[in-house]
C-alpha positions as CSV (number, residue, x, y, z in Angstrom):
1,M,-35.1,-89.0,-12.1
2,T,-34.5,-87.3,-15.4
3,V,-32.8,-83.9,-15.6
4,C,-33.3,-81.0,-18.0
5,P,-31.1,-81.6,-21.0
6,I,-30.4,-77.8,-21.3
7,C,-29.6,-76.7,-17.7
8,R,-29.3,-80.1,-15.9
9,R,-31.9,-79.1,-13.2
10,A,-34.7,-81.5,-12.2
11,P,-37.8,-80.8,-14.3
12,A,-40.2,-78.7,-12.2
13,V,-43.2,-78.3,-14.5
14,P,-44.6,-81.5,-16.1
15,E,-46.0,-79.4,-19.0
16,Y,-42.4,-78.8,-20.3
17,R,-40.9,-82.3,-19.8
18,P,-38.2,-83.2,-20.4
19,F,-37.3,-79.6,-19.8
20,C,-37.5,-77.7,-16.5
21,S,-39.2,-74.6,-17.9
22,R,-40.5,-72.9,-21.1
23,R,-37.2,-71.1,-21.3
24,C,-35.2,-74.3,-21.6
25,A,-37.7,-75.7,-24.1
26,D,-37.4,-72.5,-26.2
27,V,-33.6,-72.8,-26.1
28,D,-33.8,-76.3,-27.4
29,L,-36.2,-75.3,-30.2
30,G,-33.9,-72.4,-31.1
31,R,-31.0,-74.9,-31.4
32,W,-33.0,-77.1,-33.8
33,M,-34.0,-74.1,-35.9
34,K,-30.4,-72.8,-36.2
35,G,-29.2,-76.2,-37.3
36,V,-27.1,-76.8,-34.1
37,Y,-28.8,-80.3,-33.9
38,V,-28.9,-82.4,-37.1
39,L,-30.0,-85.9,-37.9
40,P,-27.4,-88.0,-39.8
41,G,-28.1,-88.8,-43.4
42,E,-27.4,-87.9,-47.0
43,P,-27.3,-84.2,-47.7
44,R,-30.2,-83.2,-49.9
45,D,-30.7,-80.5,-52.5
46,E,-32.9,-77.9,-50.8
47,A,-33.8,-76.1,-54.0
48,G,-35.0,-79.1,-55.9
49,S,-36.4,-81.4,-53.2
50,D,-40.1,-80.7,-54.1
51,A,-39.6,-80.6,-57.9
52,Q,-40.8,-83.5,-60.0
53,E,-38.3,-85.1,-62.2
54,D,-39.3,-85.6,-65.9
């Protein structure tokens, strides 16, 4: 059985799997948005990432 990665309870509502509730899903989303979780890789220049090079 999988457990909620935020609070370690058993998932109760299939709609929010792998989380046990909307609250835990929102906590996880907030962590991604704040930059707590990051994917490894080269740092990129945020200001010029969409600009075309001449």
